[in-house]
C-alpha positions as CSV (number, residue, x, y, z in Angstrom):
1,X,83.6,103.3,87.9
2,X,86.7,103.2,90.2
3,X,85.9,103.1,93.9
4,X,86.7,105.6,96.6
5,X,88.6,104.3,99.6
6,X,90.0,100.8,99.6
7,X,87.0,98.8,100.8
8,X,83.7,98.2,99.0
9,X,81.0,100.6,99.9
10,X,77.5,100.1,98.6
11,X,74.3,102.0,98.8
12,X,71.5,100.5,100.8
13,X,69.2,99.8,97.8
14,X,70.6,96.7,96.2
15,X,67.7,94.4,97.0
16,X,65.6,93.9,93.9
17,X,62.3,92.1,93.4
18,X,60.7,91.1,90.1
19,X,57.3,92.3,88.8
20,X,55.1,91.2,86.0
21,X,54.7,94.6,84.3
22,X,56.3,94.8,80.8
23,X,57.9,97.8,79.1
24,X,58.7,98.0,75.4
25,X,62.1,99.4,76.4
26,X,63.0,95.9,77.7
27,X,62.8,92.4,76.2
28,X,59.1,91.6,76.3
29,X,59.9,87.9,76.7
30,X,60.8,88.3,80.4
31,X,59.6,90.2,83.4
32,X,60.6,93.8,83.9
33,X,62.9,94.2,86.9
34,X,61.5,96.3,89.7
35,X,64.2,98.3,91.5
36,X,63.2,99.2,95.1
37,X,65.6,102.1,95.0
38,X,63.3,103.7,92.5
39,X,60.0,105.3,93.6
40,X,58.9,105.6,89.9
41,X,56.3,103.6,88.0
42,X,58.7,103.2,85.0
43,X,57.1,99.9,84.1
44,X,54.0,101.8,82.9
45,X,55.8,104.1,80.5
46,X,58.3,104.2,77.7
47,X,60.5,107.3,77.7
48,X,61.6,108.2,74.2
49,X,63.7,111.3,74.9
50,X,64.0,114.1,77.4
51,X,65.4,117.6,77.2
52,X,66.9,119.9,79.9
53,X,67.2,123.7,79.8
54,X,69.5,124.7,82.6
55,X,70.5,128.2,83.8
56,X,73.4,127.9,86.2
57,X,73.7,130.6,88.9
58,X,77.0,130.3,90.8
59,X,76.4,133.1,93.4
60,X,73.1,131.6,94.5
61,X,74.2,128.0,93.9
62,X,71.0,127.2,92.1
63,X,70.0,125.9,88.7
64,X,66.8,127.2,87.1
65,X,65.6,124.3,85.0
66,X,62.9,123.2,82.6
67,X,62.6,119.5,81.8
68,X,60.6,118.1,78.9
69,X,59.9,114.3,78.8
70,X,58.6,112.6,75.7
71,X,56.6,109.6,76.9
72,X,54.3,106.8,75.9
73,X,51.8,105.4,78.4
74,X,51.8,101.6,78.1
75,X,48.9,100.7,80.5
76,X,45.3,101.8,80.0
77,X,44.6,102.2,83.8
78,X,47.5,104.5,84.5
79,X,46.3,107.7,86.2
80,X,49.5,109.2,87.3
81,X,53.1,109.5,86.4
82,X,55.5,108.9,89.3
83,X,59.1,110.1,88.9
84,X,62.1,109.8,91.2
85,X,62.8,113.2,92.6
86,X,64.4,114.7,95.7
87,X,63.4,116.9,98.6
88,X,66.0,119.5,97.5
89,X,64.1,120.2,94.2
90,X,61.6,123.0,94.2
91,X,58.9,121.9,91.6
92,X,57.4,125.1,90.3
93,X,54.9,123.8,87.8
94,X,54.0,120.7,85.7
95,X,52.2,120.7,82.4
96,X,51.2,118.1,79.8
97,X,51.1,118.5,76.1
98,X,49.7,116.0,73.6
99,X,48.1,116.0,70.1
100,X,44.4,115.0,70.2
101,X,41.7,114.9,67.5
102,X,41.1,118.5,68.2
103,X,44.7,119.5,67.7
104,X,47.6,120.1,70.1
105,X,46.4,120.7,73.7
106,X,48.2,121.5,76.9
107,X,47.1,121.3,80.6
108,X,48.5,122.4,83.9
109,X,48.8,119.3,86.1
110,X,48.5,118.8,89.8
111,X,51.5,117.2,91.5
112,X,52.8,116.4,94.9
113,X,56.2,115.4,96.4
114,X,55.8,112.3,98.6
115,X,58.5,111.0,101.0
116,X,60.3,107.9,99.8
117,X,63.7,107.5,101.4
118,X,66.5,109.6,102.9
119,X,68.1,109.8,99.4
120,X,65.0,110.7,97.4
121,X,61.3,111.5,97.1
122,X,58.5,110.5,94.6
123,X,57.1,113.2,92.3
124,X,53.5,112.1,91.7
125,X,51.9,113.8,88.7
126,X,48.1,113.3,87.9
127,X,47.6,112.7,84.2
128,X,44.7,114.1,82.2
129,X,42.1,111.7,80.8
130,X,43.0,112.9,77.3
131,X,46.3,110.9,77.4
132,X,45.5,107.6,75.8
133,X,47.5,104.4,76.0
134,X,50.3,104.0,73.3
135,X,50.0,107.7,72.3
136,X,52.8,110.2,72.6
137,X,52.7,113.0,75.1
138,X,55.0,115.4,76.8
139,X,55.4,116.4,80.4
140,X,57.0,119.8,81.1
141,X,58.4,120.4,84.6
142,X,59.8,123.7,85.7
143,X,61.9,123.5,88.8
144,X,64.9,124.9,90.8
145,X,67.7,122.8,92.2
146,X,69.2,123.4,95.6
147,X,71.9,121.6,97.6
148,X,71.2,118.1,96.4
149,X,73.6,115.1,96.5
150,X,74.1,115.0,92.8
151,X,75.3,118.7,92.4
152,X,78.6,119.7,93.7
153,X,79.3,123.5,93.9
154,X,83.0,124.4,94.5
155,X,84.2,127.8,95.6
156,X,87.4,128.9,93.7
157,X,89.5,127.9,96.8
158,X,88.4,124.3,96.3
159,X,89.7,124.1,92.7
160,X,93.2,123.5,91.5
161,X,93.6,126.9,89.9
162,X,91.7,128.7,92.7
163,X,90.5,131.4,90.3
164,X,86.9,130.6,89.3
165,X,84.0,128.6,90.8
166,X,83.4,125.1,89.6
167,X,80.4,122.8,89.3
168,X,80.1,119.1,88.6
169,X,77.4,116.5,88.9
170,X,77.7,112.9,90.1
171,X,74.7,110.6,89.4
172,X,75.9,107.1,90.4
173,X,74.0,105.4,91.6
174,X,70.8,107.1,92.8
175,X,71.8,110.7,93.0
176,X,70.7,112.2,89.7
177,X,67.1,112.4,91.0
178,X,68.3,115.5,92.8
179,X,69.5,117.0,89.5
180,X,66.3,116.3,87.5
181,X,63.1,114.3,88.0
182,X,63.5,111.0,86.2
183,X,63.1,107.2,86.1
184,X,66.2,106.8,88.2
185,X,66.9,103.1,87.6
186,X,69.4,101.5,85.3
187,X,66.5,99.4,83.7
188,X,65.4,102.5,81.8
189,X,67.4,104.2,79.0
190,X,66.7,107.1,76.7
191,X,68.3,109.7,74.6
192,X,68.6,113.3,75.9
193,X,69.4,116.8,74.9
194,X,70.3,119.9,76.9
195,X,70.9,123.7,76.6
196,X,73.0,125.2,79.4
197,X,73.5,128.9,80.2
198,X,76.5,130.0,82.3
199,X,78.3,133.2,83.1
200,X,81.0,134.3,80.6
201,X,84.4,132.6,81.1
202,X,82.9,129.3,82.3
203,X,83.2,126.2,80.0
204,X,80.4,123.6,80.1
205,X,80.9,119.9,79.2
206,X,78.3,117.1,79.3
207,X,78.3,113.3,78.7
208,X,77.0,113.8,75.1
209,X,77.8,112.8,71.6
210,X,77.3,116.3,70.1
211,X,78.0,119.7,71.5
212,X,77.9,123.3,70.2
213,X,78.5,126.7,71.7
214,X,76.6,129.9,70.8
215,X,79.2,132.5,71.7
216,X,76.8,135.5,71.2
217,X,74.2,134.1,73.6
218,X,76.7,132.2,75.8
219,X,74.6,129.0,75.5
220,X,75.9,125.5,75.2
221,X,73.8,122.8,73.4
222,X,74.3,119.1,73.9
223,X,72.8,116.0,72.3
224,X,73.2,112.3,73.4
225,X,72.1,110.3,70.4
226,X,72.2,106.9,72.1
227,X,70.0,105.7,74.9
228,X,71.6,105.8,78.4
229,X,70.3,105.4,81.9
230,X,69.7,108.5,84.1
231,X,72.7,108.0,86.3
232,X,75.1,108.4,83.3
233,X,74.0,112.0,82.5
234,X,76.8,114.2,83.9
235,X,77.7,117.9,83.6
236,X,80.8,119.9,84.6
237,X,81.3,123.7,84.4
238,X,84.3,125.7,85.3
239,X,87.7,127.1,84.2
240,X,88.4,124.3,81.7
241,X,90.6,124.2,78.6
242,X,91.5,121.3,76.3
243,X,94.1,119.6,74.2
244,X,93.8,116.7,71.7
245,X,95.5,113.5,72.7
246,X,94.3,111.4,69.8
247,X,92.1,111.5,66.7
248,X,88.9,111.0,68.8
249,X,90.1,112.0,72.3
250,X,90.7,115.2,74.2
251,X,91.8,116.0,77.7
252,X,90.0,118.7,79.6
253,X,91.5,120.3,82.7
254,X,92.0,123.5,84.6
255,X,94.8,125.5,82.9
256,X,97.3,124.7,85.6
257,X,96.9,120.9,85.0
258,X,96.5,120.7,81.3
259,X,100.2,120.3,80.4
260,X,100.8,117.4,82.8
261,X,97.5,115.7,81.9
262,X,98.2,116.0,78.2
263,X,101.8,114.7,78.6
264,X,100.6,111.6,80.4
265,X,97.8,110.6,78.0
266,X,99.0,111.9,74.7
267,X,98.8,109.0,72.2
268,X,97.9,106.3,74.7
269,X,94.2,106.7,74.8
270,X,93.8,105.8,71.1
271,X,96.1,102.8,71.6
272,X,93.8,101.6,74.4
273,X,90.6,102.3,72.4
274,X,92.0,100.4,69.4
275,X,92.9,97.4,71.5
276,X,89.4,97.4,73.0
277,X,87.8,97.6,69.6
278,X,89.8,94.6,68.4
279,X,88.5,92.7,71.3
280,X,84.9,93.8,71.8
281,X,83.8,95.5,68.6
282,X,83.6,99.1,67.4
283,X,83.6,102.0,69.9
284,X,80.1,103.3,69.5
285,X,80.2,106.6,71.4
286,X,82.2,108.5,68.7
287,X,84.4,110.5,71.1
288,X,86.3,109.5,74.2
289,X,87.3,112.6,76.2
290,X,88.7,112.8,79.7
291,X,88.1,115.7,82.2
292,X,90.2,116.0,85.3
293,X,88.2,117.3,88.3
294,X,89.3,119.1,91.5
295,X,90.2,117.0,94.5
296,X,86.7,117.3,95.9
297,X,85.5,114.7,93.3
298,X,84.3,112.0,95.7
299,X,85.6,108.9,93.8
300,X,88.5,108.0,91.6
301,X,86.7,108.0,88.2
302,X,83.3,107.8,86.6
303,X,82.6,106.3,83.2
304,X,80.1,108.9,81.9
305,X,79.7,108.2,78.1
306,X,81.9,110.3,75.9
307,X,83.4,112.1,78.9
308,X,85.1,110.2,81.6
309,X,85.4,112.1,84.9
310,X,88.7,111.5,86.8
311,X,90.0,113.0,90.0
312,X,93.1,115.1,89.4
313,X,95.0,113.6,92.3
314,X,95.5,110.4,90.2
315,X,97.9,112.3,88.0
316,X,100.6,111.7,90.7
317,X,100.7,108.0,89.8
318,X,101.3,106.9,86.2
319,X,100.3,103.3,86.9
320,X,97.1,104.1,88.7
321,X,96.2,106.6,86.0
322,X,96.7,103.9,83.3
323,X,94.6,101.3,85.0
324,X,91.8,103.8,85.9
325,X,91.5,105.2,82.4
326,X,91.5,101.7,80.8
327,X,88.9,100.6,83.3
328,X,86.6,103.5,82.3
329,X,87.3,102.8,78.6
330,X,86.1,99.2,79.2
331,X,82.9,100.6,80.6
332,X,82.1,102.0,77.2
333,X,81.1,98.5,76.2
334,X,80.3,96.9,79.6
335,X,78.2,99.3,81.7
336,X,77.4,102.1,79.3
337,X,76.4,100.1,76.2
338,X,75.2,97.0,78.0
339,X,74.0,98.0,81.5
340,X,72.9,96.0,84.6
341,X,69.1,96.4,84.8
342,X,69.2,96.4,88.6
343,X,71.8,97.5,91.2
344,X,71.8,94.1,92.7
345,X,73.5,92.9,89.6
346,X,76.0,95.6,89.2
347,X,78.7,92.9,88.7
348,X,77.3,92.6,85.2
349,X,78.9,96.0,84.5
350,X,81.8,96.0,86.9
351,X,82.8,92.4,86.7
352,X,82.8,92.4,82.9
353,X,84.5,95.8,82.8
354,X,87.3,94.6,85.1
355,X,87.7,91.5,82.9
356,X,87.8,93.7,79.8
357,X,90.2,96.1,81.4
358,X,92.6,93.3,82.0
359,X,92.2,91.9,78.5
360,X,93.0,95.4,77.1
361,X,96.0,95.8,79.4
362,X,97.3,92.3,78.5
363,X,96.9,93.0,74.8
364,X,98.6,96.3,75.1
365,X,101.4,95.7,77.6
366,X,101.7,91.9,78.0
367,X,101.9,91.2,81.7
368,X,98.9,92.8,83.4
369,X,100.0,94.7,86.6
370,X,96.4,95.3,87.7
371,X,96.0,91.6,88.4
372,X,98.3,92.0,91.3
373,X,95.9,94.2,93.2
374,X,92.5,94.1,94.7
375,X,91.8,97.7,94.3
376,X,88.2,97.5,93.0
377,X,85.1,96.1,94.6
378,X,84.5,94.1,91.5
379,X,86.9,91.2,92.0
380,X,84.3,88.4,92.5
381,X,82.4,89.5,89.4
382,X,85.7,89.5,87.5
383,X,86.4,86.0,88.8
384,X,83.0,84.7,87.6
385,X,83.7,86.2,84.1
386,X,87.1,84.5,84.2
387,X,85.3,81.3,85.1
388,X,83.1,81.6,82.1
389,X,86.2,82.2,79.9
390,X,87.7,79.0,81.3
391,X,84.6,77.0,80.6
392,X,84.8,77.8,76.9
393,X,88.4,76.9,76.9
394,X,89.9,79.6,74.7
395,X,90.5,83.2,75.5
396,X,90.0,84.3,71.9
397,X,86.7,82.4,71.6
398,X,85.6,84.2,74.8
399,X,86.6,87.5,73.3
400,X,84.3,86.6,70.3
401,X,81.5,85.8,72.7
402,X,81.9,89.2,74.5
403,X,81.9,91.0,71.1
404,X,78.6,89.2,70.2
405,X,77.2,89.9,73.6
406,X,77.8,93.6,73.2
407,X,76.3,93.6,69.7
408,X,73.2,91.7,70.9
409,X,72.4,93.8,74.0
410,X,74.0,97.3,73.3
411,X,71.9,100.2,74.5
412,X,69.8,97.9,76.6
413,X,69.8,96.9,80.3
414,X,70.2,93.2,81.2
415,X,70.0,90.8,84.1
416,X,72.2,87.8,84.8
417,X,69.9,85.4,83.1
418,X,70.4,87.3,79.8
419,X,74.1,86.9,80.0
420,X,74.1,83.2,80.9
421,X,71.4,82.2,78.4
422,X,73.3,84.0,75.6
423,X,76.5,82.3,76.8
424,X,75.0,78.9,76.6
425,X,73.5,79.7,73.2
426,X,76.9,80.9,72.0
427,X,78.6,77.7,73.2
428,X,75.9,75.0,72.5
429,X,78.4,72.2,73.4
430,X,78.5,73.5,77.0
431,X,74.7,73.5,77.1
432,X,74.6,69.9,75.8
433,X,77.4,68.7,78.1
434,X,76.6,70.6,81.3
435,X,72.8,71.4,81.2
436,X,71.1,68.8,79.0
437,X,73.2,65.9,80.4
438,X,72.9,67.4,83.9
439,X,76.7,67.4,84.6
440,X,76.0,70.8,86.0
441,X,77.5,74.3,86.1
442,X,78.3,76.4,89.1
443,X,76.1,79.4,88.0
444,X,73.8,79.1,91.1
445,X,76.7,79.0,93.6
446,X,78.5,81.9,91.9
447,X,75.5,84.1,91.9
448,X,73.8,83.3,95.2
449,X,76.3,81.7,97.5
450,X,78.5,83.7,99.9
451,X,82.2,83.2,100.3
452,X,85.3,83.5,98.2
453,X,85.3,82.9,94.4
454,X,85.1,79.3,93.3
455,X,87.9,79.9,90.8
456,X,90.7,82.4,91.0
457,X,92.6,83.5,88.0
458,X,96.1,82.4,87.2
459,X,98.5,85.2,88.2
460,X,101.7,83.4,87.4
461,X,102.6,85.9,84.7
462,X,103.0,88.6,87.3
463,X,105.2,86.4,89.5
464,X,108.3,88.4,88.6
465,X,106.6,91.5,90.1
466,X,104.9,89.8,93.0
467,X,107.6,87.5,94.3
468,X,109.9,90.3,95.5
469,X,107.0,91.8,97.4
470,X,106.0,88.6,99.1
471,X,109.7,87.9,100.0
472,X,110.2,91.3,101.6
473,X,106.9,91.0,103.5
474,X,108.0,87.7,104.9
475,X,111.1,89.4,106.2
476,X,109.1,92.0,107.9
477,X,106.7,89.4,109.3
478,X,109.5,87.3,110.9
479,X,109.7,87.3,114.7
480,X,113.4,88.2,114.4
481,X,114.0,91.0,111.9
482,X,117.0,90.4,109.6
483,X,118.1,94.0,109.1
484,X,120.8,93.2,106.5
485,X,118.5,91.3,104.2
486,X,115.8,94.0,104.5
487,X,118.1,96.8,103.6
488,X,119.4,94.9,100.6
489,X,116.0,95.3,99.0
490,X,115.8,98.7,97.2
491,X,112.0,99.4,96.9
492,X,112.8,102.8,95.3
493,X,113.1,100.8,92.1
494,X,109.8,99.1,92.5
495,X,106.6,99.9,90.6
496,X,103.8,101.8,92.4
497,X,101.7,98.6,92.5
498,X,104.5,96.7,94.2
499,X,104.9,99.2,97.0
500,X,101.1,99.5,97.4
501,X,100.9,95.7,97.7
502,X,103.5,95.6,100.4
503,X,102.0,98.4,102.4
504,X,98.5,96.9,102.1
505,X,99.8,93.6,103.5
506,X,101.6,95.5,106.4
507,X,98.4,97.5,107.0
508,X,96.3,94.3,107.2
509,X,98.8,92.9,109.7
510,X,98.8,96.0,111.9
511,X,99.3,96.7,114.8
512,X,102.9,95.5,114.3
513,X,105.5,94.9,117.0
514,X,107.0,98.2,118.1
515,X,110.5,97.1,116.9
516,X,109.2,96.4,113.5
517,X,107.4,99.7,113.3
518,X,110.5,101.6,114.3
519,X,112.5,99.8,111.7
520,X,109.9,100.4,109.0
521,X,109.9,104.1,109.7
522,X,113.7,104.3,109.6
523,X,113.8,102.3,106.4
524,X,111.0,103.8,104.4
525,X,109.4,106.9,105.9
526,X,111.6,109.5,104.1
527,X,111.4,107.6,100.8
528,X,107.7,107.3,100.9
529,X,107.3,111.0,101.6
530,X,108.4,111.8,98.1
531,X,105.9,109.3,96.4
532,X,102.4,109.7,95.2
533,X,99.3,110.0,97.5
534,X,98.2,106.4,96.8
535,X,101.4,105.2,98.5
536,X,101.5,107.9,101.3
537,X,97.9,107.3,102.4
538,X,98.7,103.6,103.1
539,X,101.9,104.4,104.9
540,X,100.1,107.0,107.1
541,X,97.4,104.5,107.9
542,X,100.1,102.2,109.1
543,X,101.5,105.0,111.3
544,X,98.0,105.7,112.8
545,X,97.1,102.0,113.4
546,X,100.4,101.5,115.1
547,X,100.2,104.7,117.2
548,X,103.7,105.6,116.0
549,X,104.0,109.1,117.4
550,X,107.3,110.2,115.8
551,X,105.5,110.2,112.4
552,X,102.2,111.7,113.4
553,X,103.2,115.1,112.3
554,X,103.2,113.7,108.7
555,X,99.6,112.6,109.2
556,X,98.5,116.1,110.2
557,X,100.5,117.6,107.3
558,X,98.8,115.2,104.8
559,X,95.3,116.1,106.1
560,X,96.2,119.8,105.9
561,X,97.2,119.5,102.2
562,X,94.6,117.0,100.8
563,X,91.0,117.8,100.3
564,X,90.0,114.6,98.6
565,X,87.5,112.4,100.3
566,X,89.2,109.2,99.0
567,X,92.3,110.1,101.0
568,X,91.1,112.0,104.0
569,X,88.2,109.6,104.9
570,X,90.4,106.6,105.7
571,X,92.8,108.6,107.8
572,X,90.0,110.2,109.9
573,X,88.3,106.8,110.3
574,X,91.6,105.2,111.6
575,X,92.3,108.2,113.8
576,X,88.9,108.0,115.4
577,X,89.0,104.2,115.7
578,X,92.1,104.4,117.9
579,X,93.4,106.8,120.5
580,X,94.0,109.8,118.4
581,X,90.5,111.4,118.2
582,X,91.9,114.6,119.6
583,X,94.4,115.0,116.7
584,X,91.6,114.2,114.2
585,X,89.3,116.8,115.7
586,X,92.0,119.5,116.0
587,X,93.1,118.9,112.4
588,X,89.5,119.1,111.2
589,X,88.9,122.4,113.0
590,X,92.0,123.9,111.3
591,X,91.1,122.6,107.8
592,X,87.3,122.5,107.6
593,X,86.9,125.8,105.7
594,X,88.9,124.3,102.8
595,X,86.9,121.1,102.6
596,X,83.8,120.7,100.5
597,X,80.6,120.8,102.5
598,X,79.8,117.1,101.7
599,X,83.3,116.0,102.9
600,X,82.8,118.1,106.1
601,X,79.5,116.2,106.7
602,X,81.1,112.9,106.1
603,X,83.9,113.6,108.6
604,X,81.3,114.9,111.1
605,X,79.6,111.5,110.7
606,X,82.8,109.7,111.5
607,X,83.1,111.8,114.7
608,X,79.5,111.1,115.5
609,X,80.1,107.3,115.3
610,X,83.2,107.4,117.4
611,X,83.4,110.4,119.8
612,X,81.4,111.0,123.0
613,X,78.1,112.9,122.7
614,X,79.4,116.1,124.2
615,X,82.3,116.2,121.7
616,X,79.9,115.6,118.8
617,X,77.6,118.4,119.9
618,X,80.5,120.8,120.1
619,X,81.7,119.7,116.7
620,X,78.3,120.1,115.1
621,X,77.4,123.4,116.8
622,X,80.7,124.8,115.4
623,X,79.2,124.7,111.9
624,X,75.4,125.0,112.3
625,X,74.8,125.7,108.6
626,X,76.3,122.3,107.7
627,X,74.8,120.3,110.5
628,X,71.3,121.6,109.8
629,X,71.3,119.8,106.5
630,X,70.5,116.0,106.7
631,X,73.3,113.7,105.7
632,X,72.5,112.3,102.3
633,X,73.1,108.8,101.0
634,X,76.3,109.9,99.3
635,X,77.5,111.2,102.7
636,X,77.1,107.8,104.2
637,X,78.4,105.7,101.3
638,X,80.3,106.2,98.1
639,X,78.9,103.8,95.5
640,X,81.6,101.7,94.0
């Protein structure tokens, strides 16, 4: 998953402890991870499948839902089923059904919703005595969704086409418990199915291997045939049309975006998939489709199986689009097929996916431009994987290891010990040399020590791209600016990554001397205005951090025209951290009706952390319907 903003942002639930309970869905030879972000007692059950029946009501912004869970109880003393849920879900009834000696029986069950954290609750269901250990039974939950953190309702004005309402869900990392009660932990995987009813003219997509549409009843049916964790179930509904861009790939977008989206991805997705298959084994999800979402989508991209979600703003930049799509393709093997069992070890998905992304890019294009950037929060994980590749001494041999790793652990959740034990088993000479003979490896320091990576990758292949950037940055960093040498460098011919790298370095160095800031604006401001949002946001952050008033009108104009959290958030933070809070608040008042409610809350929180109490009260009282809702985990952090 590609991150929102530029810095790493994590949810507060990464600490994980280990318990002794075992589940048949995990390797019985080791302890079952216990995720303290989950309120559920998932170690006591095996979930074989679950089914959702969803009736989407756009006017009321509700989903009337029925969930059916097929379960096996693993422990004889288990008297209740505890699922992750959310205070926004209205649980209407819970029933159990199982086949006993007297035939099939069903019972209404008592249940309660207990507080857990600010991002969820625990749904405690009392089980009937007739449910015996290791026997199959069903739990049927009827409920209604409300305004939970996983479900994003968009008025037509917040879409690209501005003609029909839109809905999408976002489950990573602990949000889907507000979509459906579940074992909301990456340690648990299962298959699922769904039927979805929507008004005429609305297209529904889900992260599923099979889909059908009953036009007469206006019902969509979906089937995910491979086990996935709860956070990877995703749904989108809106004014969407499609076009094929390869033999197993399709682009979905609003009608006004389909032509440009298709032109940018036509033929390339299959090329990337084929390169990945050559490296890591067959693509196991059958289809790889991409759906472009309105600017309110809170992150850059999300690797939902069979259906990658990508923010439509990224279409402005060909290079960022390429890297983001390839990264999500890499997640098909690392993250979706083989998943980190705990959020503490998310690097098992993101570090491996970043390594795989760069192998795919290198095999496809040669020099890998993404190695020039630190855009993802996954760099230390990538460096550790690179360290493992260097230990084995041959890139192709390491590719073979990754292929075998995916084949061994596909459709399961793993911890670091699984990866490292399999690595040493695959390369027995390393075990003999470094473990048995006690020469030692750096696994412990990599996994548990703080600080920079112990080994950084060789970026020399990108020197032809990076050297001009470093040289120009040194000119701008000099105490005496050499105007002639600076103007001799034509950055309009540079790649997006090169300009972004230069601006990132200047942003890190800000505030700059006033003379340098004036010269920067004169040299680049007009040029950067015509470039994509990834470039403009960095330039405008430089403007704000340097209090460069002549270009502040461009900051206001940018905020008036962009409703994406990944672009507006950094600017509001910088404005409020400096002396320009008044501009930030005035711009917010003018634009808030065009912002998604979750983005409004996030900006209100920025104000609350920076402005004086009287100003905050005025701000919050201006929109009481928004302020009355508690700020959810997603409003505090965007999981990376």
